[in-house]
Backbone as CSV, one residue per row, in Angstrom:
resi,resn,N_x,N_y,N_z,CA_x,CA_y,CA_z,C_x,C_y,C_z
1,MET,45.296,54.940,-115.391,45.128,54.740,-113.840,46.238,55.459,-113.450
2,THR,46.181,56.193,-112.345,47.143,56.951,-111.555,47.853,55.963,-110.913
3,ASN,49.397,56.011,-111.091,50.495,55.117,-110.395,50.817,55.973,-108.673
4,PHE,50.718,55.346,-107.987,51.053,55.801,-106.316,52.558,55.019,-106.077
5,PRO,53.304,55.967,-105.698,54.422,55.292,-105.224,54.389,54.608,-104.073
6,GLU,55.229,53.660,-103.777,55.117,52.848,-102.768,55.593,53.504,-101.228
7,ALA,54.864,53.087,-100.450,55.127,53.706,-98.982,56.639,53.596,-98.484
8,SER,56.786,51.956,-98.959,57.913,51.689,-98.542,59.192,52.348,-98.997
9,ARG,58.949,53.346,-100.388,60.136,54.010,-101.021,59.895,55.674,-100.501
10,MET,58.937,55.963,-99.818,58.852,57.324,-99.072,59.811,57.481,-97.857
11,PRO,60.368,58.406,-97.744,61.109,59.053,-96.367,60.018,58.826,-95.160
12,ASP,59.786,57.796,-94.345,59.204,57.776,-93.387,59.817,58.501,-92.162
13,SER,60.903,58.485,-92.225,61.655,59.479,-90.987,61.422,60.815,-91.008
14,LEU,60.656,61.484,-92.246,60.383,62.791,-92.356,59.393,62.918,-91.332
15,ASP,59.173,63.921,-90.452,58.226,64.480,-89.516,57.176,65.142,-90.227
16,ASP,55.960,65.224,-89.656,54.784,65.681,-90.084,54.926,67.172,-90.808
17,GLY,55.698,68.084,-89.867,55.882,69.259,-90.352,56.528,69.602,-91.989
18,GLU,57.635,68.458,-91.935,58.432,68.625,-93.109,57.568,68.164,-94.381
19,ILE,56.817,67.120,-94.201,55.597,66.319,-94.961,54.758,67.385,-95.505
20,ILE,54.401,68.159,-94.628,53.301,68.864,-94.729,53.808,70.430,-95.851
21,ARG,54.991,70.709,-95.268,55.442,71.923,-96.283,55.951,71.432,-97.548
22,ARG,56.229,70.180,-97.739,56.668,69.514,-98.868,55.432,69.193,-99.834
23,VAL,54.180,68.950,-99.235,52.935,68.762,-99.822,52.511,70.162,-100.476
24,VAL,52.372,70.953,-99.529,51.971,72.237,-99.797,52.686,72.758,-101.070
25,ALA,54.227,72.706,-100.941,55.004,73.157,-102.058,54.803,72.331,-103.619
26,GLY,53.947,71.205,-103.426,53.791,70.390,-104.687,54.080,69.122,-104.625
27,GLU,54.548,68.386,-103.887,55.011,67.126,-103.659,53.728,66.284,-102.813
28,THR,52.589,66.308,-103.950,51.469,65.856,-103.718,51.341,64.362,-103.203
29,ALA,52.481,63.673,-103.732,52.386,62.158,-103.279,52.791,61.754,-101.811
30,LEU,53.526,62.956,-101.077,54.100,62.594,-99.884,52.697,62.546,-99.032
31,PHE,51.831,63.218,-99.625,50.571,63.135,-98.741,50.089,61.561,-98.177
32,GLU,50.302,60.626,-99.280,50.108,59.402,-98.599,50.916,58.708,-97.505
33,LEU,51.958,59.533,-97.096,52.659,59.049,-96.197,52.118,59.453,-94.638
34,LEU,51.344,60.772,-94.875,50.698,61.023,-93.743,49.380,60.052,-93.522
35,MET,48.607,59.644,-94.525,47.563,58.925,-94.423,47.729,57.694,-93.997
36,ARG,48.841,56.792,-94.315,49.436,55.719,-93.797,49.744,55.513,-92.202
37,ARG,50.161,57.020,-91.880,50.833,57.199,-90.620,49.459,57.296,-89.328
38,TYR,48.407,57.736,-90.249,47.354,58.116,-89.263,46.046,57.377,-89.481
39,ASN,46.221,56.607,-90.605,44.762,55.476,-90.866,44.173,55.003,-89.655
40,GLN,44.999,54.141,-88.597,44.659,53.634,-87.745,43.717,54.441,-86.633
41,ARG,44.165,55.448,-86.376,43.646,56.432,-85.226,42.470,57.179,-86.291
42,ILE,42.486,57.847,-87.469,41.427,58.387,-88.043,40.116,57.037,-87.676
43,TYR,40.453,55.985,-88.124,39.531,54.842,-88.481,38.806,54.508,-86.860
44,ARG,39.314,54.629,-86.203,39.274,54.317,-84.865,38.315,55.286,-84.325
45,THR,38.656,56.788,-84.559,38.018,57.935,-84.103,36.407,58.061,-84.848
46,VAL,36.626,57.878,-86.060,35.612,57.779,-86.946,34.412,56.913,-86.469
47,ARG,35.255,55.430,-86.354,34.155,54.280,-85.876,33.340,54.293,-84.817
48,SER,34.034,55.359,-83.642,33.438,55.319,-82.552,32.050,56.522,-82.501
49,ILE,31.911,56.942,-83.919,31.187,58.040,-84.009,30.184,57.438,-84.834
50,VAL,30.355,57.156,-85.954,29.468,56.558,-87.075,29.445,54.803,-86.767
51,ARG,27.894,54.433,-86.743,27.647,53.381,-86.526,27.799,52.456,-87.697
52,ASN,27.694,52.778,-88.802,27.459,52.249,-89.724,28.821,51.953,-90.807
53,ASP,29.147,50.799,-90.511,30.708,50.518,-90.895,30.776,51.094,-92.494
54,PRO,30.011,50.635,-93.426,30.126,51.300,-94.604,30.548,52.612,-94.908
55,ASP,29.811,53.276,-94.072,29.938,54.778,-93.865,31.278,55.510,-93.256
56,VAL,31.979,54.624,-92.365,33.295,55.277,-91.926,34.304,55.147,-92.963
57,GLU,34.435,54.853,-94.172,35.373,54.818,-94.910,34.834,56.165,-95.867
58,ASP,33.703,56.314,-96.048,33.297,57.301,-96.799,33.791,58.805,-96.228
59,VAL,33.439,58.897,-94.813,33.511,59.879,-93.873,35.066,59.994,-93.695
60,MET,35.896,59.143,-93.760,37.478,59.125,-93.708,37.891,59.556,-95.039
61,GLN,37.470,59.336,-96.109,38.090,59.833,-97.281,37.687,61.406,-97.499
62,GLN,36.483,61.744,-96.888,36.124,63.130,-97.155,37.037,64.122,-95.854
63,ALA,37.429,63.343,-94.779,37.922,64.064,-94.003,39.508,64.183,-94.542
64,TYR,40.152,63.280,-95.049,41.435,63.432,-95.732,41.542,64.309,-96.870
65,ILE,40.343,64.278,-97.458,39.952,65.677,-98.703,40.177,66.821,-98.019
66,ASN,39.340,66.998,-97.146,39.251,68.170,-96.352,40.471,68.609,-96.081
67,ALA,41.115,67.655,-95.131,42.653,68.202,-94.665,43.582,68.585,-95.705
68,TYR,43.768,67.937,-96.750,44.610,68.055,-97.993,43.943,69.434,-98.579
69,THR,42.753,69.602,-98.542,42.348,71.092,-99.221,42.902,72.035,-98.409
70,HIS,42.835,72.023,-97.113,43.453,73.117,-96.179,44.663,72.859,-95.618
71,LEU,45.384,72.261,-96.129,46.697,72.215,-95.457,47.739,73.113,-95.347
72,GLY,47.186,73.955,-95.981,48.060,75.335,-96.245,48.015,76.297,-94.983
73,GLN,46.281,76.027,-94.528,45.959,76.589,-93.426,46.607,76.025,-91.998
74,PHE,47.038,74.969,-92.074,47.722,74.447,-90.685,48.832,75.310,-90.182
75,ALA,48.499,75.786,-88.923,49.458,77.057,-88.419,50.430,75.995,-87.025
76,GLU,50.049,74.774,-87.039,51.344,74.135,-86.050,50.717,74.446,-84.680
77,ARG,49.391,74.925,-84.549,49.307,75.509,-83.074,48.984,74.271,-82.305
78,ALA,48.500,73.073,-82.833,48.248,71.753,-82.146,49.374,70.921,-83.380
79,SER,49.264,69.733,-82.566,49.827,68.645,-83.670,49.068,68.674,-84.825
80,PHE,49.713,68.249,-85.789,48.808,67.593,-87.396,48.274,66.472,-86.862
81,ALA,48.372,65.666,-85.868,47.790,64.283,-85.316,46.476,65.159,-84.867
82,THR,46.063,65.888,-84.053,45.048,66.523,-83.301,44.256,67.094,-84.323
83,TRP,44.981,67.925,-85.081,44.415,68.693,-86.070,43.535,67.754,-87.164
84,LEU,44.005,66.962,-87.399,43.433,65.809,-88.557,42.535,64.983,-87.932
85,THR,42.622,64.452,-86.585,41.848,64.175,-85.673,40.246,64.833,-85.695
86,ARG,40.529,66.319,-85.344,39.242,66.886,-85.207,38.553,67.186,-86.396
87,ILE,39.342,67.171,-87.546,38.506,67.155,-88.919,37.694,65.991,-89.250
88,ALA,38.343,65.035,-88.905,37.458,63.591,-89.053,36.209,63.521,-87.734
89,ILE,36.593,63.939,-86.759,35.222,64.078,-85.984,34.234,64.838,-86.393
90,ASN,34.383,66.190,-86.830,33.652,67.002,-87.392,33.092,66.437,-88.490
91,GLU,33.610,65.848,-89.198,32.890,64.946,-90.602,32.240,63.958,-89.955
92,ALA,32.624,63.478,-89.311,31.613,62.142,-88.741,30.285,62.843,-88.054
93,LEU,30.592,63.758,-87.284,29.535,64.376,-86.552,28.458,64.815,-87.531
94,ALA,28.888,65.425,-88.787,28.056,65.708,-89.792,27.514,64.815,-90.524
95,LYS,27.870,63.458,-90.331,27.106,62.227,-90.803,25.875,61.895,-89.705
96,VAL,25.924,62.138,-88.404,24.996,61.613,-87.732,24.465,62.865,-86.644
97,ARG,24.922,63.714,-87.024,24.165,64.845,-86.197,24.016,66.289,-86.978
98,PRO,23.010,67.227,-86.456,22.778,68.351,-86.953,24.227,69.506,-87.309
99,ALA,24.131,70.248,-88.182,25.666,70.543,-88.100,25.883,71.899,-86.952
100,LYS,24.548,72.299,-86.260,24.988,73.215,-85.320,25.775,72.374,-84.216
101,LEU,25.635,71.266,-84.119,26.406,70.573,-82.917,27.709,70.000,-83.100
102,ARG,28.423,70.215,-84.364,29.640,69.951,-84.850,30.489,70.511,-83.818
103,ILE,31.488,69.627,-83.482,32.877,70.230,-82.754,33.742,71.371,-83.631
104,ALA,33.963,72.599,-83.135,34.687,73.526,-83.815,36.190,73.385,-83.976
105,SER,36.814,73.347,-85.335,38.030,72.913,-85.604,38.903,74.196,-85.402
106,ASP,38.571,75.328,-84.924,39.077,76.223,-84.766,40.080,76.782,-85.910
107,GLY,39.399,76.457,-87.042,40.189,76.843,-88.412,41.602,75.847,-88.752
108,GLU,41.932,75.122,-87.588,43.017,74.236,-88.219,42.485,72.682,-87.400
109,GLU,43.894,72.923,-87.361,43.950,71.712,-86.798,43.549,70.794,-87.681
110,GLN,37.733,47.509,-89.079,37.375,46.635,-89.528,37.353,45.839,-87.982
111,MET,36.736,46.515,-87.961,36.766,45.597,-86.750,37.287,44.279,-87.007
112,HIS,38.230,44.151,-85.646,39.158,42.732,-85.773,38.898,42.148,-84.665
113,PHE,39.253,40.882,-84.398,39.150,40.141,-83.331,40.018,40.603,-82.208
114,ILE,39.469,40.850,-80.874,40.167,40.779,-79.833,41.721,40.183,-79.530
115,GLU,42.795,40.575,-79.279,43.765,39.639,-79.212,44.154,39.377,-78.000
116,SER,44.115,38.221,-77.659,44.717,37.900,-76.314,46.384,38.125,-76.196
117,LYS,46.806,38.417,-74.969,48.433,38.516,-74.856,48.927,36.988,-74.576
118,ASP,47.938,36.153,-74.371,48.635,34.678,-74.134,48.371,34.005,-75.333
119,ALA,49.545,33.122,-75.937,49.458,32.781,-76.989,48.560,31.211,-76.565
120,ASP,48.264,30.932,-75.800,47.386,29.654,-75.622,46.262,29.399,-76.496
121,PRO,46.029,28.450,-77.196,44.731,28.276,-78.282,43.567,28.486,-77.430
122,GLU,43.344,27.744,-76.334,42.159,28.130,-75.748,41.650,29.386,-75.151
123,ARG,42.998,30.437,-74.895,42.296,31.820,-74.562,42.052,32.436,-75.625
124,GLN,42.835,32.218,-76.911,42.563,32.943,-78.249,41.064,32.567,-78.668
125,ALA,40.626,31.410,-78.595,39.315,30.617,-78.859,38.316,31.672,-77.814
126,LEU,38.564,31.718,-76.571,37.858,32.433,-75.862,37.859,33.870,-76.205
127,ALA,39.109,34.413,-76.339,38.848,35.968,-77.125,38.180,36.181,-78.290
128,SER,38.227,35.157,-79.097,37.232,35.337,-80.351,35.743,35.255,-80.194
129,GLU,35.490,34.350,-79.102,34.312,34.143,-78.776,33.366,35.704,-78.040
130,LEU,34.369,36.345,-77.410,34.018,37.224,-76.873,33.861,38.475,-77.639
131,ASN,34.652,38.331,-78.821,34.497,39.645,-79.692,33.397,40.356,-79.870
132,GLY,32.465,39.730,-80.453,31.153,39.985,-80.707,30.644,40.800,-79.590
133,LEU,30.525,40.111,-78.400,29.898,40.827,-77.454,30.790,42.090,-76.723
134,VAL,32.017,41.845,-77.030,32.778,43.402,-76.346,32.158,44.239,-77.461
135,GLU,32.369,44.103,-78.718,32.162,45.404,-79.349,30.679,45.953,-79.320
136,SER,29.986,44.673,-79.337,28.645,45.437,-79.151,28.009,46.457,-77.686
137,GLU,28.976,45.865,-76.843,29.102,46.870,-75.625,29.413,48.063,-76.094
138,ILE,30.523,47.978,-76.668,31.103,49.609,-76.771,30.460,50.309,-78.011
139,ALA,29.627,49.731,-78.701,28.881,50.077,-79.790,27.807,50.901,-79.123
140,ALA,27.058,50.444,-77.812,26.114,50.466,-77.221,26.169,51.785,-76.119
141,LEU,27.511,51.942,-75.908,27.869,53.301,-74.932,27.342,54.509,-75.705
142,PRO,26.918,55.344,-74.878,26.651,56.925,-75.364,27.979,57.485,-76.175
143,GLU,27.448,58.042,-77.222,28.666,58.499,-78.053,29.848,59.045,-77.374
144,SER,29.620,59.744,-76.649,30.686,61.076,-75.733,31.554,59.670,-75.268
145,TYR,31.000,58.719,-74.343,31.786,57.675,-73.676,32.539,56.879,-74.810
146,ARG,32.069,56.431,-75.933,32.703,55.700,-76.630,33.921,56.402,-77.499
147,THR,33.614,57.654,-77.662,34.350,58.350,-78.500,35.747,58.523,-77.344
148,VAL,35.455,58.846,-76.287,36.819,59.143,-75.165,37.436,57.678,-75.088
149,LEU,36.606,56.384,-75.038,37.225,55.208,-74.643,38.218,54.667,-75.851
150,MET,37.806,55.097,-77.150,38.284,54.663,-78.389,39.771,55.562,-78.243
151,LEU,39.664,56.654,-78.025,40.879,57.607,-78.258,41.746,57.634,-76.972
152,ARG,41.407,56.990,-75.954,42.358,56.637,-74.927,42.700,55.265,-74.684
153,GLU,41.716,54.597,-74.462,42.236,53.084,-74.419,42.505,52.420,-75.492
154,VAL,42.091,52.482,-76.806,42.322,51.825,-77.761,43.240,52.315,-78.754
155,GLU,43.388,53.854,-79.158,44.219,54.382,-79.762,45.122,54.989,-78.729
156,GLY,45.190,54.791,-77.505,46.245,55.299,-76.552,46.578,56.843,-76.358
157,LEU,45.701,57.568,-76.904,46.114,58.968,-76.453,46.186,59.161,-75.024
158,SER,46.845,60.538,-74.973,46.855,60.980,-73.132,45.631,61.777,-73.149
159,THR,45.657,61.892,-71.981,44.143,62.413,-71.576,43.996,64.090,-71.935
160,THR,45.325,64.565,-72.045,45.348,66.025,-73.037,45.300,65.863,-74.195
161,GLU,45.849,65.134,-75.032,45.729,64.843,-76.345,44.240,64.507,-76.669
162,THR,43.373,63.942,-75.846,41.994,63.413,-76.113,40.985,64.436,-76.063
163,ALA,41.543,65.513,-74.967,40.909,66.803,-74.761,40.884,67.613,-76.002
164,GLU,42.153,67.778,-76.147,42.214,68.387,-77.409,41.677,68.209,-78.811
165,CYS,41.595,66.880,-78.922,40.893,66.241,-80.238,39.196,66.743,-80.056
166,LEU,38.957,66.454,-78.899,37.418,66.759,-78.645,36.905,67.900,-78.263
167,GLY,37.920,69.078,-77.981,37.275,70.238,-77.518,36.527,70.392,-76.292
168,VAL,36.931,69.748,-75.384,36.478,69.426,-74.140,37.639,69.558,-72.926
169,SER,37.159,69.695,-71.821,38.297,69.658,-70.643,38.771,68.352,-70.274
170,GLU,39.916,68.260,-69.708,40.593,67.079,-69.207,40.037,66.619,-67.999
171,ASP,39.195,67.152,-67.457,38.562,66.678,-66.277,37.139,66.119,-67.165
172,LEU,36.698,66.140,-67.790,35.475,65.868,-68.289,35.698,64.615,-69.150
173,VAL,37.053,64.571,-69.779,37.655,63.448,-70.531,37.691,62.112,-69.252
174,LYS,38.409,62.855,-68.015,38.627,61.481,-67.208,37.357,60.999,-66.623
175,THR,36.260,61.923,-66.482,34.816,61.507,-66.128,34.237,60.399,-66.802
176,ARG,34.293,60.779,-68.215,33.824,59.984,-69.402,34.385,58.815,-69.464
177,LEU,35.732,58.696,-69.192,36.430,57.437,-69.291,36.316,56.278,-68.259
178,TYR,36.077,57.291,-66.848,35.645,56.489,-65.898,34.305,55.842,-65.809
179,ARG,33.616,56.470,-66.460,32.143,55.963,-66.714,31.932,54.607,-67.550
180,ALA,33.050,55.258,-68.892,32.664,54.069,-69.872,33.354,52.906,-69.185
181,ARG,34.459,53.018,-68.546,35.159,51.565,-68.088,34.220,50.911,-67.129
182,GLU,33.351,51.443,-66.204,32.495,50.941,-65.481,31.199,50.225,-66.090
183,VAL,30.691,50.994,-67.530,29.726,49.907,-67.957,30.341,48.843,-68.598
184,LEU,31.670,48.787,-68.866,32.361,47.725,-69.565,32.556,46.652,-68.799
185,ARG,32.741,47.007,-67.794,33.278,46.053,-66.461,34.719,45.658,-66.624
186,ASP,35.417,46.856,-66.770,37.096,46.534,-66.894,37.469,45.242,-66.680
187,ASN,37.294,45.352,-65.129,37.632,43.947,-64.683,37.511,42.425,-65.492
188,LEU,36.513,42.455,-66.276,36.137,40.975,-66.880,37.177,41.099,-68.085
189,TYR,37.522,41.917,-68.713,38.631,41.977,-69.562,39.966,41.752,-69.129
190,ARG,40.339,42.027,-67.685,41.375,41.936,-67.283,41.829,40.320,-66.564
191,ARG,40.498,39.979,-66.038,40.401,38.414,-65.663,40.512,37.420,-67.136
192,ALA,39.888,37.827,-68.065,40.002,37.112,-69.264,41.297,37.099,-70.145
193,GLY,42.271,37.910,-69.627,43.450,38.318,-70.339,43.327,39.055,-71.876
194,LEU,42.533,39.637,-71.438,42.310,40.296,-72.846,43.090,41.814,-73.197
195,SER,43.048,42.355,-74.047,43.459,43.859,-74.149,42.621,44.681,-75.067
196,PHE,42.752,46.087,-74.712,42.129,47.068,-75.510,42.637,47.285,-77.248
197,GLU,44.165,46.968,-77.033,45.053,47.594,-78.229,44.551,46.811,-79.285
198,GLY,43.859,45.547,-79.589,43.687,44.512,-80.446,42.285,45.090,-81.204
199,LEU,41.541,46.088,-80.516,40.333,46.437,-80.962,40.355,47.328,-82.289
200,PHE,39.422,47.296,-83.250,38.932,48.143,-84.123,40.231,48.450,-84.718
201,THR,40.874,47.492,-85.569,41.940,47.671,-86.212,41.875,48.118,-88.035
202,PHE,42.778,48.882,-88.471,42.038,49.379,-89.499,43.425,48.287,-90.704
203,GLY,43.111,47.269,-91.062,43.974,46.356,-91.796,44.781,47.068,-92.884
204,GLN,45.936,46.364,-93.202,46.700,46.641,-94.508,45.832,46.958,-95.779
205,THR,44.960,46.075,-96.012,44.244,46.061,-97.295,43.136,47.328,-97.348
206,ARG,42.248,47.687,-96.159,41.565,48.782,-96.014,42.282,50.075,-96.168
207,CYS,43.717,49.917,-95.652,44.742,51.414,-95.621,44.989,51.489,-97.054
208,ASP,45.342,50.337,-97.848,45.771,50.706,-99.145,44.468,51.216,-100.053
209,ARG,43.679,50.828,-99.756,42.314,51.137,-100.585,42.140,52.530,-100.178
210,MET,41.836,52.875,-98.858,41.675,54.520,-98.733,42.709,55.257,-98.901
211,VAL,44.049,54.781,-99.017,45.003,55.839,-99.715,44.723,56.005,-101.134
212,ALA,44.264,55.118,-101.834,44.197,55.046,-103.397,43.208,55.964,-103.801
213,ARG,42.194,55.872,-102.763,40.992,56.586,-103.210,41.127,58.052,-102.876
214,VAL,41.865,58.281,-101.648,42.283,59.663,-101.687,43.184,60.454,-102.449
215,MET,44.120,59.880,-102.780,45.000,60.129,-103.830,44.380,60.308,-105.280
216,GLU,43.585,59.360,-105.586,42.810,59.443,-107.190,42.164,60.686,-107.070
217,LYS,41.587,61.146,-105.908,40.448,62.246,-105.759,41.409,63.671,-105.656
218,ILE,42.447,63.717,-105.298,43.430,64.872,-105.124,44.244,65.158,-106.063
219,LYS,44.310,64.029,-107.041,45.290,64.109,-108.228,44.396,64.552,-109.517
220,ALA,43.138,64.163,-109.304,42.167,64.343,-110.395,42.330,65.957,-110.955
């Protein structure tokens, strides 16, 4: 069995560019650090496109392998996070759409309970009860709205970053987000004291499993 260095022993202070240079130079193990750094974002992005949750991890794995394989081509014209996100979007779209509809990458580039900010047990119970309904409503959104909502509200990307990831204009991002919020009746979340931040988390167990799967593949 391949041994993987513990993430806690890795130099987490390294920026993405330094890690990439070292991975390309042969320090393959450092790729794990990039995965752990962006697993949450990639999961949420893929989950906004791929409806079948068991397929999400397969898409994530292939996206990471694609990124690793082409890491030497990353030219830093965009941030690594944006480049990686676009690769994941392409892979997710390949799963659900004809190839001709994929977003160009320009050559680069668990579900969890909604958490209440209020620790009151009754509020937490309400949040748990509403969880299934909220996730169902998000899943029912048109894909274009759902992905923008996931990147902007759940993952916390800026309008500019979201536009870069999706290859669309900032105005279109704003329009889609506005319409998504309308459909979800944003005021209902606020009155219930709920937050978007707790949605679609990629837990530690799944993070560890994804890292192990990809590292096994690239070290084979």
